[in-house]
Residue, then its C-alpha position, 0 to 999 in steps of 0.5 A: m774299108a773306105i768306099d771307093n769313089a773312083d766312079f765319081n764324075e760330073t756326069k754320074g754321082l755317087p750312090g746316095l747323092l741327091f739331084p738338085h732342083v727336084p723337090h725331096s721328101i726326107e726323113s731320118g732315123f738310126m741304123q739297127d745294122s751295118k752297111n758297107a755303102g755310103g748311100g743309095f740302098a734300100l731301107f726298111a722299118k717295123q711297125g711300132e719301132p719309129g726312127k728304127i732303120w734297117s738295111q736288111k729287111p727285118e721280120g715285118g718290116s717294109f720298104i721306107g725309101i732310099a738311103c741319102r749319101t749323109n756323110f761325104d769327105g770326098l775321100g771315102f766313106a766306110g758306111y753305116e753302123v748300128g746307131d749311126q743316123v741316116n736320111v731317108l729319101k721317100k720322095g725325089r731322085v737319088w743315084v743308086r747301084v743296080l743289080g742287072e741291067v736297067k733301062a730309063g722308064q722301067a720300074a724299080y724294085v727291091n730285091d727280096t733276097n739281096f735287097a738290091i735295087t733292080a728293074t727285075s720284078a720276079g723275086a723283088t718288091a715294087i718300090a711304089g712310084g719307083v722309076f729308073k730315069s737312066n740306063a745302067a749296067d749291072g753294077q753301075i748307078a742309075e738315076m732312080e725316081i721316087a715319085 
């Protein structure tokens, strides 16, 4: 199934798209699970397993960054499968789809249950240096920076 790119326009990007003219720190790794999204979702790694990345937090795993939109053909992208390479934003600005309403200036968190990006701290893990740079309603996309 392709990801719906209908919300793409010149003022709102797509989850996982980076902002130009902003310094970014990006690493890459290989997916150990699948994710039906083109980017903008939380990624996790485990100590002692270099190059391996998960979209669902594995036991003993920790948050390492946000998936960049690595593949984009303008027609939609079916997401990532096991073994696919994915770029991981460690620092910089990226569009993310949010859980719950977010406001510019709020701290960013990863929900501990569904691993969605949110401004709600209850039941979530703080994204070190993570802050929202735009407002967004539940399920919409927001600009997020990891400093």
